[in-house]
C-alpha positions in Angstrom: 0.1 -0.2 -0.5 1.2 3.2 -0.3 1.7 6.5 1.2 -0.7 8.8 2.4 -0.9 12.3 2.4 -1.0 12.7 6.6 2.1 9.9 6.4 3.8 12.2 4.0 3.0 15.5 5.6 4.7 13.8 8.7 7.7 12.6 7.6 8.5 16.0 6.0 10.2 19.2 6.5 7.5 21.8 6.7 8.6 25.4 6.2 6.3 28.3 6.4 8.0 31.3 5.5 7.1 34.2 6.3 4.5 34.8 9.4 3.5 38.1 11.1 2.7 36.4 14.5 5.4 39.3 16.1 4.4 42.4 14.9 0.8 41.0 16.0 1.5 40.6 19.4 3.5 43.7 19.8 1.1 45.7 18.9 -2.4 44.0 21.0 0.2 42.9 23.7 0.1 39.4 23.6 2.1 36.1 23.9 2.3 33.2 21.1 3.3 31.0 23.2 -0.9 31.7 25.0 -3.8 30.3 23.4 -4.7 32.6 20.6 -7.6 31.1 18.6 -9.9 33.6 18.2 -7.3 36.2 18.0 -4.5 35.5 15.5 -4.2 32.4 12.8 -1.0 31.0 15.0 0.2 30.3 18.5 2.7 27.1 19.8 0.2 24.6 20.0 -1.5 25.0 17.1 1.8 25.3 14.9 2.0 21.7 16.1 -0.7 20.5 15.2 -0.2 21.5 12.0 2.5 19.5 11.6 4.8 23.3 10.8 8.4 22.0 11.7 10.4 25.2 10.9 8.4 28.9 10.6 10.3 31.9 9.4 9.3 35.1 12.0 9.4 38.1 10.8 10.3 41.5 11.8 8.0 44.1 10.6 6.7 47.7 11.1 4.8 50.3 8.6 6.1 53.5 7.2 4.3 55.3 10.0 5.9 54.4 12.8 8.2 56.9 14.3 11.3 55.1 15.1 11.8 51.6 12.8 14.4 50.3 14.1 13.5 50.5 17.9 10.1 48.9 17.2 12.2 46.4 14.9 14.2 45.4 18.2 10.9 45.5 20.5 10.3 42.2 18.4 13.7 40.4 17.9 13.4 40.8 22.0 9.7 39.4 22.3 10.3 36.5 20.1 13.6 36.0 22.4 11.5 35.9 25.3 9.2 33.7 24.6 11.1 30.8 22.8 13.2 31.1 26.2 10.4 30.0 28.3 9.4 27.1 25.5 12.7 25.3 25.2 11.1 22.3 25.5 8.6 22.8 22.1 10.9 25.8 20.5 15.1 27.0 19.9 15.8 29.8 17.3 18.2 29.0 15.3 20.6 30.9 12.3 21.5 27.9 9.7 20.4 25.6 7.8 22.3 22.8 10.5 20.6 23.4 13.5 17.3 23.6 11.6 17.3 20.1 10.7 19.2 19.1 14.2 15.8 20.7 16.2 13.0 19.3 14.2 15.1 16.0 14.4 14.6 16.9 18.4 10.9 17.4 17.3 10.7 20.7 18.9 9.6 24.0 15.8 13.0 25.1 14.5 12.0 29.5 14.8 14.0 31.5 12.4 14.4 35.6 11.9 13.8 37.7 9.4 12.4 41.5 8.7 9.9 42.6 6.7 10.8 46.2 5.6 14.6 47.8 4.8 13.2 51.0 6.2 14.1 49.5 9.3 18.3 49.6 9.2 17.3 53.7 8.8 19.7 53.7 5.9 22.7 51.8 8.0 24.7 49.0 6.8 25.5 48.8 11.1 21.9 48.2 11.7 21.5 45.6 9.2 24.2 43.9 10.4 23.0 44.4 13.8 19.8 42.1 12.6 21.9 39.6 10.8 24.1 39.3 14.8 20.6 39.2 17.0 19.1 36.1 14.2 17.5 37.4 11.2 18.4 35.0 7.8 16.3 37.2 5.6 14.8 41.1 4.6 12.8 42.0 3.1 13.9 44.8 0.5 10.8 46.8 0.8 7.5 47.3 2.6 4.6 48.7 0.3 6.1 52.0 1.0 10.3 52.7 -0.7 13.0 53.4 1.2 15.6 56.0 0.1 17.7 53.7 -1.5 14.9 50.6 -3.3 11.3 51.6 -5.2 8.7 49.4 -3.4 5.5 47.2 -6.1 3.1 49.6 -4.5 5.1 52.8 -5.3 6.4 51.9 -9.2 2.7 50.7 -9.9 0.4 53.8 -8.3 3.0 57.0 -8.1 3.8 58.4 -11.5 6.0 60.4 -9.7 8.4 58.4 -7.7 11.7 60.3 -8.2 14.1 57.1 -8.3 13.3 53.5 -9.5 15.0 50.7 -8.8 18.2 50.1 -6.6 20.3 53.4 -5.5 23.9 53.2 -5.0 23.6 52.7 -1.7 20.6 49.9 -2.2 22.9 47.5 -4.0 25.3 47.9 -1.2 22.7 46.5 0.6 22.5 43.0 -1.5 26.2 43.4 -1.6 26.2 43.0 2.6 23.7 40.8 2.1 25.7 38.2 -0.1 28.0 38.6 2.2 26.3 37.9 5.4 25.0 35.3 4.2 21.4 36.6 4.3 18.6 35.7 1.5 17.3 38.8 -0.5 13.6 38.5 -0.4 12.2 40.3 -3.1 8.3 40.3 -2.8 7.2 44.1 -2.2 9.9 44.9 -4.5 9.0 47.0 -7.4 10.0 45.5 -11.1 12.9 48.1 -11.1 14.1 46.8 -8.1 13.7 43.2 -8.7 16.1 43.6 -12.1 18.5 45.8 -10.4 18.7 42.8 -7.8 19.0 39.9 -10.7 21.7 41.9 -11.9 23.6 42.7 -8.4 22.5 39.9 -6.3 25.4 36.7 -5.8 23.4 34.2 -3.6 20.0 32.9 -5.3 17.5 35.3 -3.7 13.8 34.4 -3.7 10.3 35.8 -3.1 9.3 35.0 0.8 5.5 35.7 0.1 4.1 36.0 -3.6 2.2 34.6 -6.1 1.8 34.3 -9.6 0.5 37.8 -11.8 -0.7 35.8 -14.5 -3.1 34.4 -12.9 -4.0 37.3 -11.1 -2.5 40.5 -11.9 -2.3 42.7 -9.0 1.8 44.9 -8.0 2.7 42.1 -5.8 2.2 39.0 -7.9 5.5 38.0 -10.4 5.3 37.7 -13.4 6.5 35.2 -15.6 10.0 36.4 -16.5 10.6 37.1 -13.1 10.0 34.0 -11.9 12.0 32.7 -14.3 14.7 35.3 -13.1 14.4 33.9 -10.0 14.6 30.4 -11.0 17.7 30.5 -13.0 19.5 32.2 -10.2 18.8 28.8 -8.4 16.1 30.9 -6.5 12.3 30.1 -5.0 8.6 31.6 -5.2 6.7 30.7 -1.9 2.8 31.3 -2.2 1.3 33.4 -0.4 -2.3 32.5 0.9 -3.8 36.2 1.2 -7.4 36.1 -1.0 -6.3 39.2 -2.7 -3.2 37.8 -4.8 -5.1 34.6 -5.0 -8.0 35.2 -6.6 -8.8 39.1 -8.9 -12.4 38.9 -8.1 -11.5 39.8 -4.7 -10.1 43.5 -4.8 -13.4 44.1 -6.2 -15.3 42.2 -3.6 -13.7 44.7 -1.3 -14.2 47.8 -2.5 -17.7 46.8 -2.5 -17.3 46.0 1.2 -15.5 49.1 2.2 -18.5 51.1 -0.2 -21.4 49.5 2.0 -20.2 50.7 5.3 -18.4 53.7 3.8 -19.7 55.9 6.8 -18.0 53.4 9.1 -15.2 52.9 7.1 -15.0 56.9 6.7 -15.4 57.4 10.9 -12.6 55.2 11.2 -9.9 57.4 9.6 -11.6 60.2 10.3 -10.0 58.6 14.2 -6.8 58.7 12.6 -6.7 55.2 12.1 -4.8 54.3 8.4 -6.3 52.5 5.8 -5.3 49.3 5.8 -6.4 49.1 9.6 -9.5 50.0 9.6 -9.8 47.2 6.7 -9.1 45.4 9.2 -11.3 46.7 11.9 -13.9 46.0 9.2 -13.7 42.4 8.3 -13.4 41.4 11.7 -16.7 43.1 12.6 -18.6 41.3 9.6 -17.7 37.9 9.7 -20.3 36.9 7.3 -19.1 39.2 4.7 -16.2 38.9 4.7 -16.4 34.5 4.5 -18.6 35.0 1.6 -15.1 37.5 0.0 -12.9 34.8 0.9 -10.6 33.0 -2.5 -11.6 29.4 -3.4 -8.5 27.1 -1.5 -8.5 25.9 -5.4 -6.8 29.1 -6.9 -4.2 28.7 -3.8 -3.1 24.7 -5.6 -3.3 26.6 -9.3 -0.6 28.5 -8.2 1.5 26.1 -6.8 0.7 23.8 -10.1 2.0 27.3 -12.3 5.2 28.0 -11.0 6.0 23.9 -10.9 5.4 23.9 -14.3 6.6 27.2 -15.4 10.3 26.6 -13.5 9.7 22.9 -12.1 9.4 21.6 -9.0 12.8 23.0 -7.3 11.8 26.8 -6.8 8.4 26.2 -5.2 7.5 26.5 -1.4 5.1 28.0 1.0 5.0 31.5 2.8 1.3 31.8 4.4 1.5 35.8 5.2 -0.8 34.8 8.6 -1.1 37.6 11.2 -0.6 39.5 8.0 -3.7 39.4 5.9 -6.8 39.9 7.1 -8.5 37.1 4.1 -7.6 33.7 3.4 -8.8 31.2 1.1 -11.8 29.5 2.5 -10.5 26.1 4.3 -7.4 27.9 5.4 -8.5 29.5 8.2 -5.5 29.1 10.3 -1.8 27.3 10.5 -3.6 23.8 11.2 -4.3 23.2 7.9 -1.2 22.9 6.0 -2.4 19.2 5.5 -4.7 20.3 3.3 -2.3 21.5 0.6 -0.2 18.3 0.6 -3.5 16.7 0.6 -4.6 18.7 -2.3 -1.3 18.4 -4.2 -1.5 14.1 -2.9 -4.8 14.0 -5.0 -3.5 15.6 -7.9 -0.4 12.6 -8.6 1.9 14.8 -6.5 4.6 12.0 -4.7 6.4 11.9 -1.2 9.9 13.3 -3.0 7.9 16.3 -4.8 6.4 17.3 -2.0 9.1 16.8 0.8 10.9 19.5 -1.6 7.5 22.2 -1.8 6.2 21.3 1.9 10.1 22.5 2.9 13.8 21.3 1.5 13.6 23.9 -1.3 13.4 26.2 1.1 16.4 24.3 3.1 18.5 24.7 -0.1 18.0 28.1 -0.5 19.3 29.0 2.7 22.4 26.7 2.2 23.1 28.4 -0.4 23.4 31.7 1.0 24.8 30.7 4.1 28.6 31.8 4.6 31.3 30.1 7.0 34.1 33.2 7.7 37.3 31.3 7.7 40.1 33.8 10.3 43.2 34.1 8.5 45.7 32.9 10.7 
């Protein structure tokens, strides 16, 4: 009798390359070793239930945070605090070998990352500090551009943008990341920034949480030529669970939803809440309406299969964006539902070897390709 999808999922090293639980916990004064069901997509107990072996914890802040570096440090501190009191369940890891050893011990391998180059505040020493604290990738931009890299949001919506792509300092950032062994993440990066990274990086790059533009044409998704370029460098695209990046009809549904609650939305903005926060609050307030808007689960599988067919099985992974999104696909309610992805792909004929690659070993390969072993001269 052949393997079941359950046994394959259990044997695979399941890695999620993008989760925003740290910023959510900091903002709401929560801890992810508590039971957060109903408050978040994630917590320590539910990661285990979903068969997750390794999580990339993203340090994030928006563009209006006044001291982004300090805010990032607060999230590093929160992470270290929770890991230190749960050493029987999780371990902080900083390389592939540590990750594998932690998984063998039956604990969750926990690695840090930074989402948004504005948090280095134009200072390579702060980039070094993030690496020393354990961050092993940095997303070059969030929706906001930095002084040295333009974002996909700005490149697509701001025709007056003074600079597109990487500045000379931006190229120094990429080179320093390559030297450190910190992976370059092009999710959120503008197209010109993306192509400048392709020309500058000497290590495989990756997209920690992005999808396919050909299926869902939004600025945050990758066009075929970008996907091919990442693969040609030996890199990786990790699929994002956000309904807006999966389903091309979602944004129209969301616009109708906001219009239906226009007065309430305006009131929230009038109280000083920025648009994405007001939107999140409305989504939480009207669950029956927002439930109908969620992308079908089948679309996530469609994005995965498109990538596999375009560039091969070695260049696809999982980067959920859980706790950074207000709408996940139907069926994928939280981190306990990862096995549904394994099940759907298994039923389409994917075997144990290929499933193991998508679920985690592809990320391990790219991580190792970026790792640098410093050798002191005698």
